[in-house]
C-alpha positions in Angstrom: 114.7 96.3 87.9 115.0 97.6 91.5 114.5 95.4 94.6 111.4 96.6 96.6 110.9 96.1 100.4 107.2 95.6 100.0 105.3 93.2 97.7 102.8 95.7 96.7 103.6 99.4 95.7 100.3 100.7 97.5 98.7 99.5 100.9 95.7 100.5 102.6 95.5 101.6 106.2 95.0 98.2 107.8 97.8 96.6 105.8 100.2 99.7 106.5 99.3 99.3 110.5 100.0 95.6 110.1 103.5 96.2 108.4 104.5 98.6 111.1 103.2 96.5 113.9 101.0 99.4 115.2 97.5 100.0 115.5 95.2 101.6 112.8 94.3 104.7 114.9 98.4 105.3 115.4 98.7 105.2 111.7 95.9 107.5 111.3 97.5 109.8 113.6 101.0 109.4 111.8 99.0 110.5 108.5 97.2 113.4 110.3 100.4 114.8 111.7 102.3 114.6 108.5 104.6 111.9 109.4 103.4 109.5 106.8 102.0 110.4 103.5 98.9 109.2 102.1 96.3 109.4 99.4 92.6 109.5 100.1 90.4 107.8 97.7 87.0 108.1 99.0 87.3 107.2 102.7 90.4 105.1 102.3 93.8 106.1 102.7 96.3 104.5 100.4 100.0 104.6 101.4 102.9 104.0 98.8 106.0 102.0 99.5 107.8 105.1 98.9 105.9 107.0 101.8 106.3 103.9 104.2 110.1 104.0 103.5 110.3 107.8 103.9 108.5 107.5 107.4 111.0 104.7 108.2 114.0 106.5 107.4 112.5 109.8 108.9 112.7 111.9 105.7 109.4 114.0 106.1 111.1 116.9 107.9 108.1 117.6 109.9 106.0 118.8 107.0 102.4 118.1 106.6 102.4 115.8 103.5 99.1 113.8 103.6 96.5 114.7 101.1 
């Protein structure tokens, strides 16, 4: 089994902001600018561990990737 950097495979916006040490509004901006991938479920943004790791690694190539 692969070792993960997070305890959960998916985090909500508040948990992601806490993980990054940023405000929720800045994480929302990262999503809207395409720097952080998320999936919307109703009004909630869910961010996967893979998306968080990609944002930390800078692997988004400036593309809009949020849904």
